[in-house]
C-alpha positions as CSV (number, residue, x, y, z in Angstrom):
1,M,-1.7,51.6,-38.3
2,L,-3.0,51.3,-41.7
3,E,-0.2,53.3,-43.3
4,P,-1.6,53.9,-47.0
5,N,2.2,53.7,-48.4
6,V,2.5,50.1,-47.3
7,R,1.1,47.4,-49.8
8,H,0.7,44.1,-48.7
9,L,0.4,41.6,-51.7
10,L,-2.0,38.8,-51.4
11,L,0.7,36.5,-53.1
12,E,2.9,37.4,-50.1
13,S,0.2,36.7,-47.7
14,L,-0.6,33.2,-49.1
15,R,3.0,31.9,-49.4
16,P,3.6,29.3,-46.9
17,P,6.0,29.6,-43.9
18,T,9.3,28.5,-44.3
19,R,9.7,24.5,-44.2
20,F,5.9,24.3,-44.7
21,T,3.7,23.3,-47.4
22,L,-0.1,24.1,-48.3
23,D,-2.4,21.3,-46.9
24,A,-5.7,23.1,-47.1
25,A,-6.9,26.4,-48.3
26,V,-10.7,27.8,-48.3
27,A,-11.4,31.2,-49.8
28,T,-14.5,33.1,-49.6
29,T,-15.3,36.1,-52.2
30,F,-18.5,37.7,-53.6
31,T,-17.4,38.1,-57.1
32,L,-14.7,35.9,-58.9
33,D,-12.5,36.3,-61.9
34,L,-11.3,33.0,-63.0
35,T,-8.1,34.4,-64.5
36,A,-7.5,35.9,-60.9
37,A,-8.1,32.6,-59.7
38,L,-5.2,31.2,-61.4
39,V,-2.7,33.4,-59.3
40,P,-3.1,32.1,-56.0
41,P,-1.6,28.6,-56.5
42,L,1.6,30.2,-57.7
43,A,2.0,31.5,-54.1
44,F,1.6,27.8,-52.8
45,T,4.4,26.5,-54.5
46,A,8.0,27.5,-54.6
47,F,8.2,28.5,-58.4
48,G,8.5,32.3,-57.4
49,L,6.4,33.6,-60.1
50,D,3.7,36.3,-59.4
51,D,2.1,36.3,-62.9
52,V,0.4,33.4,-64.7
53,S,1.3,34.9,-68.1
54,A,5.3,34.7,-67.1
55,D,5.0,30.9,-67.7
56,P,1.7,29.0,-68.3
57,M,3.3,25.9,-68.1
58,V,4.5,26.3,-64.7
59,A,1.0,27.9,-63.7
60,L,-0.4,24.6,-65.0
61,E,1.7,22.5,-62.5
62,A,1.3,24.9,-59.9
63,I,-2.6,24.7,-60.1
64,A,-2.6,20.9,-60.5
65,R,-0.6,20.5,-57.4
66,V,-3.1,22.4,-55.1
67,A,-6.4,21.9,-56.7
68,E,-7.4,19.1,-54.4
69,R,-6.4,21.1,-51.4
70,T,-8.1,24.4,-52.3
71,A,-11.5,25.4,-52.5
72,I,-13.0,28.8,-53.4
73,F,-16.9,29.8,-52.7
74,C,-18.4,32.8,-54.4
75,Q,-21.8,34.2,-54.6
76,A,-23.7,32.3,-57.5
77,G,-24.0,34.5,-60.5
78,M,-21.0,37.0,-59.5
79,I,-18.5,34.9,-61.7
80,E,-17.1,37.3,-64.2
81,V,-16.9,36.3,-67.6
82,P,-13.1,37.0,-68.5
83,H,-12.1,38.9,-71.8
84,T,-9.9,36.0,-72.7
85,V,-10.3,32.3,-71.7
86,P,-6.8,30.7,-71.1
87,D,-6.7,26.9,-71.2
88,L,-5.5,27.0,-67.7
89,V,-9.1,27.7,-66.5
90,A,-10.1,24.2,-67.0
91,F,-7.7,23.2,-64.1
92,L,-9.7,25.3,-61.5
93,E,-12.8,23.4,-62.2
94,P,-12.7,21.4,-59.1
95,M,-11.8,24.5,-57.0
96,V,-14.7,26.8,-57.8
97,H,-18.0,26.3,-55.8
98,Q,-21.1,28.9,-56.0
99,I,-23.2,29.7,-52.7
100,V,-26.9,30.2,-52.7
101,P,-27.5,32.5,-49.7
102,P,-30.9,33.1,-48.2
103,P,-33.6,34.6,-50.3
104,G,-33.1,38.5,-50.6
105,T,-29.7,38.4,-49.3
106,L,-26.0,38.2,-50.8
107,F,-23.1,35.9,-50.1
108,H,-20.4,38.5,-49.3
109,P,-17.6,37.5,-47.2
110,K,-13.9,37.9,-48.4
111,L,-11.3,35.7,-46.4
112,W,-8.8,32.8,-46.8
113,V,-8.7,30.4,-44.2
114,L,-5.2,28.4,-44.5
115,R,-3.6,25.2,-43.1
116,Y,0.1,24.4,-43.8
117,V,2.0,21.4,-42.5
118,D,5.8,20.8,-42.2
119,E,7.8,17.4,-42.7
120,E,6.9,16.1,-39.4
121,G,3.1,16.7,-40.0
122,A,2.7,19.7,-37.4
123,A,0.2,22.2,-38.4
124,A,0.3,26.0,-38.8
125,C,-2.8,28.1,-39.6
126,R,-3.2,31.6,-41.2
127,L,-6.3,33.9,-41.7
128,L,-6.7,36.5,-44.0
129,V,-9.6,38.9,-43.8
130,L,-10.2,41.4,-46.7
131,S,-12.5,43.7,-48.3
132,R,-11.2,42.7,-51.6
133,N,-12.5,40.1,-54.0
134,L,-10.8,37.6,-55.9
135,T,-10.5,39.9,-58.9
136,H,-7.9,42.1,-60.8
137,D,-9.8,45.2,-59.8
138,N,-7.9,48.0,-59.3
139,S,-9.1,49.5,-55.9
140,W,-8.0,50.7,-52.5
141,D,-8.5,47.8,-50.0
142,V,-7.6,46.5,-46.5
143,I,-6.3,43.0,-45.6
144,V,-5.9,41.5,-42.0
145,R,-3.6,38.9,-41.5
146,L,-3.3,36.5,-38.6
147,D,-1.0,33.7,-38.1
148,S,-1.3,31.0,-35.5
149,A,0.7,30.9,-32.5
150,A,-0.2,27.3,-31.8
151,V,-2.8,24.6,-33.0
152,G,-3.5,22.9,-29.6
153,S,-5.6,20.3,-28.4
154,Q,-8.2,22.6,-26.8
155,N,-11.2,24.5,-28.5
156,H,-10.9,28.1,-28.5
157,P,-14.5,29.5,-28.2
158,G,-13.6,32.9,-29.9
159,N,-13.1,30.9,-32.9
160,G,-16.4,29.6,-33.3
161,P,-17.6,32.1,-35.7
162,L,-15.1,31.4,-38.2
163,R,-15.7,27.6,-37.8
164,D,-19.5,28.3,-38.3
165,L,-18.6,29.9,-41.4
166,L,-16.8,26.9,-42.8
167,I,-19.3,24.4,-41.8
168,D,-22.1,26.6,-43.4
169,L,-20.3,26.5,-46.8
170,V,-20.5,22.8,-47.4
171,S,-24.3,22.8,-47.2
172,T,-25.2,26.0,-49.4
173,T,-23.5,25.3,-52.6
174,V,-25.6,25.3,-55.8
175,T,-24.2,21.5,-56.4
176,P,-23.2,19.4,-53.6
177,L,-19.3,19.2,-52.8
178,S,-17.6,15.8,-53.6
179,P,-17.1,13.9,-50.1
180,A,-13.2,14.7,-50.2
181,R,-14.0,18.3,-50.7
182,R,-16.4,18.5,-47.9
183,S,-14.1,16.4,-45.8
184,M,-11.3,18.9,-46.5
185,V,-13.4,21.8,-45.4
186,E,-14.7,20.3,-42.3
187,S,-11.4,19.1,-41.4
188,L,-10.2,22.7,-41.5
189,A,-13.2,23.7,-39.5
190,S,-12.3,21.4,-36.8
191,D,-8.7,22.6,-36.6
192,I,-9.5,26.4,-36.7
193,R,-11.4,26.0,-33.3
194,R,-8.1,24.8,-31.6
195,V,-6.0,28.1,-33.0
196,E,-4.3,30.4,-30.7
197,W,-3.7,33.3,-32.9
198,Q,-0.7,35.8,-32.9
199,L,-1.9,39.4,-32.3
200,P,-0.7,42.3,-34.5
201,P,1.5,45.0,-32.3
202,G,-0.5,47.3,-30.4
203,V,-3.6,45.1,-30.2
204,D,-5.1,43.8,-26.9
205,G,-7.6,41.2,-28.2
206,V,-9.4,39.9,-31.2
207,T,-13.1,38.9,-31.9
208,F,-14.6,37.5,-35.1
209,H,-18.1,38.6,-36.5
210,Y,-19.9,36.2,-38.8
211,L,-23.0,37.9,-39.8
212,R,-26.1,36.2,-41.2
213,G,-29.3,37.6,-40.5
214,R,-31.5,40.6,-40.1
215,R,-30.9,41.0,-36.3
216,P,-28.1,43.3,-35.1
217,Q,-25.1,41.3,-34.1
218,I,-22.5,43.8,-33.3
219,D,-22.7,46.6,-30.7
220,W,-21.6,49.9,-32.6
221,T,-22.1,52.0,-29.5
222,A,-19.3,54.8,-29.4
223,R,-18.9,58.5,-28.4
224,R,-16.7,58.8,-31.2
225,S,-16.3,57.0,-34.7
226,A,-14.8,56.9,-38.1
227,V,-16.2,55.0,-40.8
228,I,-14.8,53.7,-44.4
229,S,-17.4,52.3,-46.4
230,P,-17.6,52.4,-50.5
231,F,-21.4,51.8,-50.3
232,V,-23.7,53.5,-47.5
233,N,-27.5,54.1,-47.2
234,D,-29.3,56.1,-44.6
235,A,-30.3,52.8,-42.6
236,G,-26.7,51.7,-42.4
237,I,-25.6,55.0,-41.2
238,E,-28.5,55.2,-38.8
239,E,-27.5,52.0,-37.2
240,L,-23.9,53.0,-36.8
241,S,-24.6,56.6,-35.4
242,G,-26.2,57.6,-32.3
243,P,-27.3,60.7,-30.0
244,S,-24.2,63.0,-29.5
245,H,-22.2,60.8,-31.7
246,D,-19.2,62.4,-33.4
247,M,-18.9,60.4,-36.7
248,I,-16.5,60.7,-39.7
249,L,-17.6,58.9,-42.8
250,I,-15.2,58.4,-45.9
251,S,-16.9,57.0,-48.9
252,R,-17.6,57.5,-52.7
253,P,-18.8,60.9,-53.7
254,D,-21.8,59.2,-55.5
255,Q,-22.7,57.3,-52.6
256,L,-22.6,60.3,-50.0
257,E,-25.0,62.0,-52.3
258,M,-27.7,59.1,-52.0
259,L,-27.7,59.7,-48.3
260,S,-30.9,62.2,-47.1
261,P,-30.0,65.4,-46.0
262,A,-31.1,64.7,-42.4
263,I,-28.7,61.8,-42.2
264,L,-25.7,63.8,-43.6
265,S,-26.5,66.5,-40.9
266,Q,-25.8,64.0,-38.4
267,L,-22.3,63.5,-39.8
268,T,-19.4,65.2,-38.3
269,R,-17.3,65.2,-41.5
270,T,-17.5,63.5,-44.6
271,Y,-14.6,62.7,-46.8
272,V,-13.5,61.0,-50.3
273,L,-10.3,60.1,-51.8
274,D,-8.5,63.0,-53.1
275,A,-7.8,62.6,-56.7
276,A,-5.5,65.6,-56.4
277,A,-3.0,63.9,-54.1
278,G,-1.8,61.8,-57.3
279,N,-0.3,58.2,-56.9
280,A,0.3,56.4,-53.9
281,P,4.3,56.1,-53.7
282,Q,5.9,53.0,-53.9
283,S,6.9,51.0,-50.8
284,D,9.9,48.4,-50.5
285,Q,8.4,47.0,-47.2
286,H,7.4,43.5,-47.8
287,L,5.4,41.3,-45.2
288,T,7.3,38.5,-43.7
289,E,6.1,35.4,-42.4
290,E,6.8,36.6,-38.9
291,D,4.4,39.8,-39.7
292,A,0.7,39.6,-38.4
293,G,-0.6,43.1,-39.3
294,I,-3.0,45.4,-40.8
295,G,-2.4,47.5,-43.9
296,V,-4.0,49.1,-46.7
297,E,-3.6,47.0,-49.9
298,T,-3.8,47.3,-53.5
299,L,-3.2,43.5,-54.4
300,V,-1.3,44.7,-57.7
301,P,2.3,45.9,-58.1
302,G,2.9,49.5,-59.1
303,A,1.6,52.8,-57.9
304,V,-2.0,53.0,-57.5
305,P,-4.0,55.9,-58.8
306,L,-6.1,57.6,-56.1
307,R,-9.1,57.7,-58.8
308,A,-9.1,54.0,-58.3
309,H,-12.3,52.9,-56.5
310,L,-12.3,53.2,-52.6
311,H,-13.5,49.5,-51.5
312,A,-12.1,49.2,-48.1
313,K,-14.4,48.8,-45.0
314,V,-13.0,49.8,-41.8
315,Y,-14.9,50.8,-38.7
316,V,-13.0,52.6,-35.9
317,L,-15.1,53.0,-32.5
318,E,-14.4,54.9,-29.2
319,P,-16.5,53.6,-26.6
320,P,-18.1,55.8,-24.2
321,G,-16.7,55.5,-20.6
322,R,-13.4,54.0,-22.0
323,R,-12.0,57.0,-23.3
324,Q,-8.3,55.3,-23.6
325,R,-9.8,52.3,-25.5
326,A,-10.6,51.8,-29.2
327,R,-12.2,49.0,-31.2
328,L,-11.2,48.4,-34.9
329,L,-13.3,46.3,-37.2
330,L,-12.4,45.6,-40.8
331,G,-13.8,42.8,-43.2
332,S,-16.5,42.6,-46.0
333,A,-19.7,44.5,-44.4
334,N,-20.5,47.8,-46.0
335,A,-22.2,50.6,-44.2
336,T,-25.4,49.5,-45.7
337,S,-28.7,47.9,-44.1
338,S,-28.1,44.7,-46.0
339,G,-24.4,44.7,-45.1
340,L,-25.0,45.0,-41.5
341,R,-28.3,43.1,-41.1
342,G,-29.0,41.2,-44.1
343,N,-26.0,39.7,-46.1
344,T,-23.6,37.0,-45.2
345,E,-20.4,38.9,-44.1
346,F,-17.4,38.4,-42.1
347,L,-15.3,40.9,-39.9
348,V,-12.5,40.9,-37.6
349,E,-12.3,43.3,-34.5
350,F,-9.4,44.4,-32.5
351,E,-9.3,45.9,-29.3
352,G,-6.7,48.2,-27.9
353,P,-5.2,51.5,-26.8
354,R,-6.9,54.4,-28.4
355,R,-3.4,55.7,-29.3
356,N,-3.0,52.7,-31.7
357,L,-6.5,51.9,-32.9
358,G,-8.5,55.1,-32.4
359,V,-9.9,57.7,-35.0
360,D,-6.7,59.8,-34.7
361,A,-4.5,56.8,-35.3
362,L,-6.5,55.9,-38.4
363,L,-6.4,59.4,-40.0
364,G,-3.0,60.5,-38.7
365,A,-1.5,64.0,-39.4
366,E,-2.1,66.0,-42.4
367,A,1.4,65.2,-43.6
368,D,1.1,61.5,-43.2
369,G,-1.1,58.7,-42.5
370,L,-4.7,58.3,-44.4
371,R,-5.5,62.0,-43.9
372,Q,-3.2,62.8,-46.7
373,L,-5.2,60.9,-49.1
374,L,-8.5,62.4,-48.4
375,A,-10.4,65.4,-49.4
376,E,-13.3,66.8,-47.3
377,Y,-16.6,66.5,-49.5
378,T,-19.7,68.2,-48.7
379,A,-22.8,66.5,-50.2
380,T,-26.1,67.9,-50.9
381,G,-28.0,64.5,-50.5
382,G,-31.3,63.2,-51.8
383,A,-30.0,61.7,-54.9
384,T,-31.9,58.9,-56.3
385,P,-30.9,56.0,-58.5
386,T,-31.2,56.4,-62.5
387,D,-33.5,54.3,-64.5
388,R,-30.5,52.9,-65.9
389,E,-28.9,52.0,-62.4
390,D,-32.3,50.2,-61.5
391,V,-32.2,48.0,-64.8
392,E,-28.3,47.4,-63.9
393,H,-29.6,46.2,-60.4
394,Q,-32.6,44.0,-61.7
395,V,-29.9,42.4,-64.3
396,D,-27.5,41.5,-61.6
397,N,-30.6,40.0,-59.7
398,T,-31.6,37.9,-62.5
399,L,-28.0,36.6,-63.2
400,R,-27.9,35.7,-59.8
401,T,-31.3,33.9,-59.8
402,V,-30.3,32.0,-62.9
403,A,-27.0,30.7,-61.4
404,A,-28.7,29.6,-58.3
405,I,-30.5,27.1,-60.6
406,P,-28.6,23.8,-61.1
407,H,-27.0,23.3,-64.7
408,R,-25.9,20.2,-66.7
409,V,-23.4,20.3,-69.5
410,R,-24.0,16.7,-71.0
411,V,-21.6,15.0,-73.6
412,V,-23.7,12.5,-75.5
413,S,-21.6,11.3,-78.7
414,G,-18.8,12.2,-81.0
415,G,-15.2,12.1,-80.9
416,D,-12.3,14.0,-81.8
417,A,-11.6,11.1,-84.4
418,G,-14.6,12.0,-86.3
419,T,-16.6,15.4,-86.2
420,G,-15.9,16.1,-82.5
421,H,-18.6,15.9,-80.0
422,R,-22.2,16.7,-79.3
423,V,-22.7,19.0,-76.3
424,E,-25.9,20.0,-74.6
425,I,-26.6,22.4,-72.0
426,S,-29.6,22.3,-69.7
427,S,-31.1,23.2,-66.4
428,S,-33.1,21.5,-63.7
429,S,-35.7,24.4,-63.7
430,P,-37.1,27.0,-65.5
431,Y,-35.4,30.5,-65.7
432,P,-37.2,33.5,-64.1
433,D,-40.0,35.3,-65.9
434,R,-39.5,38.7,-67.6
435,N,-42.4,40.4,-69.2
436,D,-40.3,42.9,-71.1
437,A,-38.0,42.9,-74.1
438,W,-34.8,41.6,-72.3
439,Q,-32.7,39.0,-74.3
440,L,-31.1,36.0,-72.8
441,R,-27.9,33.7,-74.6
442,V,-26.4,30.7,-73.2
443,G,-23.0,29.1,-74.1
444,L,-20.1,27.1,-73.0
445,L,-17.2,29.6,-71.7
446,T,-14.5,27.7,-74.0
447,L,-16.7,28.9,-77.0
448,P,-16.7,32.6,-77.0
449,G,-19.2,34.4,-79.5
450,R,-21.0,31.0,-80.0
451,E,-23.7,31.8,-77.5
452,Q,-27.4,30.6,-78.5
453,P,-30.6,32.3,-77.8
454,A,-32.6,31.0,-74.6
455,D,-36.0,32.0,-73.4
456,F,-37.2,33.2,-69.9
457,A,-39.7,31.1,-68.2
458,D,-38.3,28.2,-69.9
459,T,-35.3,25.6,-69.5
460,P,-32.5,26.3,-72.1
461,D,-32.1,24.1,-75.0
462,V,-28.5,24.6,-76.2
463,V,-26.7,22.2,-78.4
464,Y,-23.4,22.3,-79.8
465,E,-21.9,20.0,-82.5
466,A,-18.3,19.1,-83.3
467,V,-17.0,20.4,-80.0
468,T,-13.2,19.3,-79.4
469,T,-12.4,17.7,-76.6
470,A,-10.2,20.5,-75.0
471,D,-13.2,22.8,-75.2
472,I,-15.8,20.7,-73.2
473,S,-16.3,22.6,-70.2
474,P,-18.8,22.9,-67.2
475,F,-18.3,26.5,-67.2
476,V,-21.5,28.0,-68.7
477,T,-21.9,31.8,-69.6
478,V,-25.3,33.5,-69.4
479,H,-25.6,36.7,-71.2
480,I,-28.6,39.4,-70.7
481,D,-29.4,42.0,-73.1
482,A,-31.8,44.6,-71.1
483,S,-33.3,48.1,-71.7
484,H,-31.5,51.3,-71.6
485,G,-28.5,49.7,-73.1
486,V,-27.7,47.7,-70.4
487,S,-26.0,44.2,-70.6
488,G,-24.7,41.7,-68.1
489,S,-23.2,38.5,-68.1
490,T,-21.9,35.7,-65.7
491,V,-20.4,32.3,-65.4
492,L,-22.0,29.4,-63.6
493,V,-20.5,26.0,-63.0
494,A,-22.6,23.2,-64.2
495,E,-22.5,19.6,-63.6
496,L,-20.6,17.7,-66.4
497,E,-21.7,14.4,-67.5
498,G,-20.1,12.2,-70.1
499,D,-17.0,14.0,-70.6
500,P,-14.3,11.9,-72.0
501,F,-11.9,10.6,-69.3
502,D,-8.9,12.2,-70.9
503,R,-10.5,15.7,-71.5
504,L,-7.7,17.4,-69.5
505,D,-5.1,15.6,-71.1
506,H,-6.1,17.2,-74.1
507,V,-5.9,20.6,-72.5
508,M,-2.6,19.9,-71.3
509,A,-1.4,18.9,-74.6
510,R,-2.7,22.0,-76.3
511,Q,-0.6,24.3,-73.6
512,I,2.5,22.2,-74.0
513,D,2.7,21.9,-77.5
514,T,6.4,21.7,-78.4
515,P,9.2,19.5,-77.0
516,E,10.9,22.5,-75.7
517,K,8.4,23.5,-73.6
518,L,7.9,20.1,-72.0
519,M,11.6,20.0,-71.4
520,R,11.7,23.5,-69.7
521,L,8.7,22.3,-67.5
522,I,10.6,19.2,-66.5
523,R,13.7,20.8,-65.6
524,L,11.8,23.4,-63.6
525,L,10.3,20.6,-61.6
526,L,13.6,18.8,-61.5
527,D,14.8,22.0,-60.0
528,F,11.9,22.7,-57.4
529,G,13.2,24.2,-54.4
530,N,16.3,25.7,-56.1
531,P,15.1,29.4,-56.5
532,G,18.4,30.4,-58.5
533,T,17.8,27.7,-61.0
534,V,14.4,28.0,-61.4
535,V,14.8,31.7,-62.2
536,N,17.4,31.1,-64.7
537,Q,15.0,28.5,-66.7
538,L,12.4,31.3,-66.6
539,S,14.6,33.9,-67.9
540,A,16.1,31.5,-70.4
541,G,14.3,31.4,-73.9
542,G,13.2,28.0,-74.9
543,E,11.8,27.8,-78.5
544,G,15.4,27.5,-80.0
545,E,16.6,24.8,-77.5
546,E,17.5,21.4,-79.2
547,S,14.7,19.0,-78.2
548,S,16.7,15.6,-78.6
549,W,16.9,13.9,-75.1
550,A,20.2,12.5,-75.5
551,M,21.6,16.1,-76.3
552,N,19.6,17.8,-73.4
553,Q,21.0,15.5,-71.0
554,S,24.7,16.0,-71.9
555,Q,24.3,19.8,-72.1
556,T,22.3,20.7,-68.9
557,G,22.9,17.3,-66.8
558,E,19.2,16.2,-66.6
559,L,20.1,12.7,-65.8
560,E,22.1,14.1,-62.7
561,L,19.2,16.1,-61.7
562,V,16.8,13.0,-62.1
563,L,18.9,10.8,-59.9
564,Q,19.1,13.3,-57.3
565,A,15.4,14.1,-57.0
566,L,15.0,10.2,-57.0
567,A,16.9,10.3,-53.6
568,T,16.1,13.8,-52.1
569,N,12.9,14.8,-53.8
570,P,10.4,12.3,-55.2
571,A,7.6,14.5,-55.2
572,A,9.2,16.1,-58.4
573,I,9.6,12.9,-60.1
574,D,5.8,12.2,-59.2
575,S,4.7,15.6,-60.8
576,I,6.5,14.9,-63.9
577,D,5.2,11.2,-64.1
578,R,1.6,12.6,-63.9
579,I,2.3,15.0,-66.8
580,M,4.0,12.1,-68.7
581,V,0.6,9.8,-68.2
582,R,-1.6,13.0,-69.1
583,L,0.7,13.6,-72.5
584,S,0.7,10.0,-73.2
585,A,-2.9,9.7,-73.4
586,S,-3.3,11.7,-76.5
587,E,-1.6,11.6,-80.1
588,A,-0.9,15.3,-79.8
589,G,0.7,14.8,-76.1
590,R,3.2,12.0,-77.5
591,Q,4.3,14.3,-80.5
592,V,6.0,16.6,-77.9
593,M,8.1,14.1,-76.1
594,P,11.6,14.2,-77.5
595,A,13.2,11.1,-78.9
596,G,14.1,8.5,-76.4
597,F,12.4,10.3,-73.6
598,V,9.6,7.9,-73.4
599,E,11.9,5.1,-72.8
600,F,14.0,6.7,-70.3
601,W,11.1,7.9,-68.2
602,G,10.0,4.3,-68.2
603,A,13.2,3.4,-66.3
604,V,12.9,6.3,-64.2
605,R,9.4,5.2,-63.1
606,E,10.5,1.6,-62.3
607,A,13.2,3.1,-60.0
608,R,10.9,5.5,-58.4
609,L,8.4,2.5,-57.5
610,L,11.5,0.3,-56.4
611,L,12.6,2.8,-54.0
612,E,9.0,3.3,-52.7
613,S,8.5,-0.3,-52.0
614,S,12.0,-0.9,-50.2
615,A,11.3,2.4,-48.0
């Protein structure tokens, strides 16, 4: 249980079961890295890639296939500004939604709710509950994967908390969801109530906890417990502990030092990750579609140094009067007052025998299990935040307040044929007031380094001239320079008004900028479902290939692949046709089409329509 040497990659857990395809996906996260959000679409398709940079063209098609079926919800003000902004980020726009939680709280759950369907329309569901945000952070986290045993006709009351979280999402976004996106989330919420879950080995029952509000919602009573939490405070530990309570706490050194000496005296032992343990060894164990389990996860390939941050949230409770039983809770909530009583959080609880889920099962022996990665830590306690840390906290809160204000990006004139577009950024209400010397800048994510000054206690008046069509974006950056050398930034999602209808066509044309790249993508799509051929295409070169359509079809048999796809895989034809329509909409896109291909594809399109009408 919770073997630290086993890595369950997020991509493996997102991939559809055999003979199933993605039908709907909802993810929640506190912080979001847009470049990390480019990766999950690769798991939903059969291209066999784990990295967007391996082939951006394939990533583009993967995102296009699932964008309308995927929704990612995050805390407003917690979208990170990426170091570099790939063009592919434009295709995430319909997927990303910012949540505004109740005042003084945070939107903090981390999960994926997924529905897959097979060719007959039968549904299968999957739930991933994580402590990990959708970012590239290198940290120690946990993941729980539950697969449906059945999606029946009767509601299961135990799924109510999960259904409630999904329903609440649609009414708490900064900007309203589109009717189609709202319908997708509500449909998934309806189906999830009827799911019967497969349980991991050694588990007798599962309970979901949707935390929202300031009243206690979980019974933490235990005679013995172990808590793993990267962030802690006195109020949180007080809620978890009780009289004659044997409690082990695993956290970060700086957080243990923030506890008061009185609270520390109530703890049996305190641990931190042991940097002297080195790197966690590699494991060749992989998660299969039959698995439903619990594991420590890094979400990144390769060995993970123990100096990486602890980010897992785990609670092991051995109840009084039930000496052979144990409860195991995993999810997003930290052992803080806000984590347990204020923020929006989600945890999954398992109940079963103590030998499987108890404290000793979690820690293991000295030579194996989690204990081998820990070092006992004796904290003095009583530390207080520094002035710089206080300012960092204020900056974060201010960014979240700004991001909760609806913004608009308006394209008011121009065009690429002339001097480009005029683009204006505005907000529906003034930014919060600041009486100090903080400075504020606002800009478009696609125009890094060109942010413009803005004022607190006022609405931004940001205007760009000569913006190319491909650089028009609803992603707005806000940057704050504060005292003590503290700075912070975030990305927010604005409403986009007046953008050219072919904006994404220009983005695609800038990505597929040579005939060789286009032909390589077409071959990949025609071979969709044939992993061996796909791997060969990805490992091949490409820039030196002959771009003539006639030469390509004689050399590699594309004509045969097209005919086969018309008969057995029309979805591949539709995907290519969508790309052709977008490329044809711009002069740059038309330039990358090999000689004779436009005429050939016209005949393919007619054949596809003829076959569809006769079906």
